[in-house]
C-alpha positions in Angstrom: 37.0 44.3 -10.8 39.1 43.7 -7.6 37.1 42.1 -4.7 39.2 43.7 -2.0 37.2 46.2 0.0 33.9 45.6 -1.7 30.7 44.1 -0.2 29.8 41.0 -1.7 26.6 38.7 -1.6 26.6 35.0 -2.5 23.4 32.9 -2.9 23.7 29.2 -2.4 26.7 30.4 -0.3 26.3 27.4 2.5 28.0 24.5 0.2 29.4 23.7 -3.0 30.6 26.6 -5.4 28.9 29.2 -3.3 30.9 28.3 -0.2 34.1 28.3 -2.1 33.3 31.6 -3.5 32.4 33.1 -0.1 35.9 31.7 1.4 37.8 33.1 -1.7 36.1 36.4 -1.6 36.9 36.8 2.1 40.6 35.7 1.4 40.9 38.3 -1.5 39.9 41.1 1.2 36.3 41.8 0.6 35.2 44.3 3.3 32.1 42.0 4.0 30.7 38.6 2.6 27.0 37.9 3.0 26.3 34.2 2.9 22.7 33.7 1.6 21.3 30.0 1.7 18.1 28.3 2.1 19.9 26.1 4.8 20.3 28.7 7.9 22.8 26.4 9.7 25.0 26.0 6.7 25.0 29.6 5.9 25.9 30.3 9.5 28.7 27.9 9.6 30.3 29.6 6.6 29.8 33.0 7.7 31.3 32.2 11.1 34.6 30.8 9.5 34.9 33.9 7.4 33.5 36.6 9.7 30.8 37.1 7.4 27.0 37.7 7.8 24.6 34.9 7.2 21.0 35.4 5.9 18.4 32.7 5.4 17.3 33.2 1.9 14.9 30.9 -0.5 16.0 32.2 -4.0 12.7 31.0 -5.3 10.8 33.5 -3.2 11.1 37.3 -4.4 10.3 38.6 -0.9 13.4 36.8 0.4 15.7 38.5 -2.1 14.3 41.7 -1.5 15.0 41.2 2.2 18.4 39.9 1.5 19.4 43.0 -0.3 17.7 45.3 2.3 19.6 43.6 5.3 22.8 43.7 3.4 22.5 47.4 2.5 21.1 48.4 6.1 23.8 46.4 8.0 26.8 46.8 5.6 26.2 49.4 3.0 25.7 49.3 -1.0 26.1 46.0 -2.5 29.3 46.0 -4.9 29.0 42.3 -6.3 25.9 40.2 -6.2 26.5 36.6 -7.2 23.2 34.9 -8.1 24.7 31.4 -7.5 22.0 29.1 -6.1 20.6 26.4 -8.4 19.1 22.8 -8.6 19.0 19.9 -11.0 16.2 17.5 -11.7 16.6 14.7 -14.1 13.9 13.8 -16.8 12.5 15.1 -20.0 9.1 16.5 -21.1 7.4 14.1 -18.7 8.6 15.7 -15.7 5.7 17.0 -13.5 4.6 20.6 -13.9 5.3 21.0 -10.4 9.2 20.2 -11.0 9.4 22.3 -14.3 8.0 25.3 -12.2 10.3 24.5 -9.1 13.5 24.4 -11.2 12.4 27.5 -13.2 11.9 29.4 -10.0 15.3 28.6 -8.8 17.4 28.5 -11.8 15.9 31.5 -13.7 13.3 33.7 -11.7 15.9 34.0 -8.8 18.2 35.8 -11.1 15.3 38.1 -12.2 14.3 38.6 -8.6 17.8 39.5 -7.6 18.4 42.0 -10.4 15.0 43.7 -9.5 16.1 44.0 -6.0 19.8 45.1 -6.7 19.9 47.1 -9.8 18.1 50.1 -9.0 20.8 51.0 -6.3 23.7 50.0 -8.6 22.1 52.1 -11.3 21.8 55.2 -9.0 25.5 55.0 -8.1 26.5 54.3 -11.6 28.2 51.2 -10.8 27.7 47.5 -9.7 28.6 43.8 -10.8 26.4 40.9 -11.2 27.9 37.4 -11.2 25.2 34.8 -12.7 26.0 31.4 -12.1 24.7 29.3 -15.2 26.3 26.2 -16.3 28.1 24.8 -19.5 24.6 23.1 -20.0 23.2 26.6 -20.8 25.8 26.8 -23.6 25.6 23.3 -24.8 23.0 21.0 -22.9 22.6 18.4 -20.2 22.0 14.8 -21.3 19.2 13.2 -19.2 17.7 16.5 -17.9 15.6 18.7 -20.1 14.7 21.0 -17.1 18.2 21.7 -16.2 19.3 22.5 -19.8 16.1 24.6 -20.5 16.8 26.8 -17.3 20.3 27.1 -17.7 19.9 28.3 -21.4 17.4 30.7 -20.0 19.9 32.0 -17.4 22.7 32.6 -19.8 20.1 34.5 -22.1 19.0 36.6 -19.2 22.6 37.5 -18.1 23.5 38.4 -21.8 20.5 40.9 -21.9 21.5 42.5 -18.5 25.0 43.0 -19.9 23.8 44.6 -23.0 21.0 46.8 -21.5 22.8 48.2 -18.5 26.6 48.3 -19.7 26.0 52.0 -20.3 25.0 52.6 -16.8 28.2 51.1 -15.4 26.8 47.7 -14.5 29.2 44.8 -15.3 27.9 41.1 -15.6 29.7 37.8 -15.7 28.1 34.6 -16.4 29.8 31.6 -14.9 29.5 28.4 -16.9 31.4 25.3 -15.2 30.9 21.8 -16.5 31.3 19.1 -13.9 32.2 20.3 -10.4 32.7 18.0 -7.5 29.6 19.1 -5.3 26.5 17.5 -4.2 24.6 18.4 -7.4 27.2 16.3 -9.4 26.1 13.3 -7.4 22.5 14.0 -8.4 23.3 13.6 -12.1 22.1 10.0 -12.9 23.0 7.6 -15.9 26.3 6.9 -17.6 26.9 10.5 -18.4 27.6 11.1 -14.7 30.6 9.3 -14.9 31.7 10.8 -18.0 31.2 14.3 -16.3 33.1 13.2 -13.2 36.0 12.3 -15.2 36.7 16.0 -16.1 35.1 17.4 -13.0 37.0 20.1 -10.9 36.9 21.0 -7.3 34.8 24.0 -6.2 38.1 26.0 -5.4 39.1 25.7 -8.8 35.7 27.4 -9.9 36.4 30.1 -7.3 39.9 30.7 -8.7 38.3 31.2 -12.2 36.0 33.4 -10.9 38.4 35.8 -9.3 40.6 35.7 -12.8 37.2 36.6 -14.6 36.2 39.2 -12.4 39.7 40.9 -12.6 39.3 41.0 -16.5 35.7 41.6 -16.5 34.9 39.1 -19.1 31.3 38.0 -19.6 31.9 34.2 -20.0 33.6 32.6 -17.1 34.6 29.2 -18.1 36.5 27.0 -15.4 36.7 24.2 -18.1 38.3 26.0 -20.9 37.2 23.1 -23.4 33.8 24.4 -23.1 34.5 27.3 -25.4 35.8 24.9 -28.0 32.7 22.7 -27.7 30.6 26.0 -28.1 32.4 27.0 -31.2 31.7 23.7 -32.7 28.1 24.0 -32.0 27.9 27.6 -33.5 30.0 26.5 -36.6 27.9 23.5 -37.4 25.0 22.8 -35.3 23.5 19.9 -37.2 26.9 18.1 -36.8 26.9 18.9 -33.2 23.4 17.7 -32.6 24.5 14.3 -34.2 27.4 13.9 -32.1 25.5 14.6 -29.1 22.9 12.1 -30.0 25.7 9.7 -30.4 27.0 10.5 -26.9 23.4 10.0 -25.3 23.2 6.7 -27.1 26.7 5.6 -25.4 25.7 6.5 -22.2 22.1 5.2 -22.3 20.5 8.5 -21.1 18.1 8.6 -24.0 14.5 9.9 -22.9 
């Protein structure tokens, strides 16, 4: 897929990876970029800088995503590329409160479901459309110190897989973005010794946007800004028990045991 002349929506577009995606899509010649974010002022700032459209959106609320799609299609036309990018991280394990588990589930998983419900009917009717789902390397591997993040990102990858398989024949393309460490506010929220380990190989949001453009052009499912993640994933699949032992040693090393 070439982004030029396409109508693109990016959730979580006010900062971090989302902001860089919005800027890169605009630079690639998208006909319109919609910046959706819970923080209205950040969304407006990004939109103003790229001549885009800002829409205040809480992705954990289905009605907000329905309104986002309605506003976009009414104001600009059919959505060509919907980037379900917004996400949060919460540290902790099984002891995390039910409220925290529900909140991260709504943002990291159900937001993808809500977006698909809202945008897929129009795409299927036209026989074309592209969904970019931002998950994480944690969705392929794990996130030491955060069970909620690991679980929800695994679910996000699973849903993206299902969408790709189920709607491929209808002309719907799906890519799943799985970065490891990225220099955003979320990286600073990662606690414990593992944070320093992740930061050592972290990339800039602009690097992620570059990887996305390349991945969209070849329409590949997994987009990995950190190529080494593919090798880690192969090791996991080849010998799961060995991988688990290695990750346990890594956890002990950084003192993030739960």
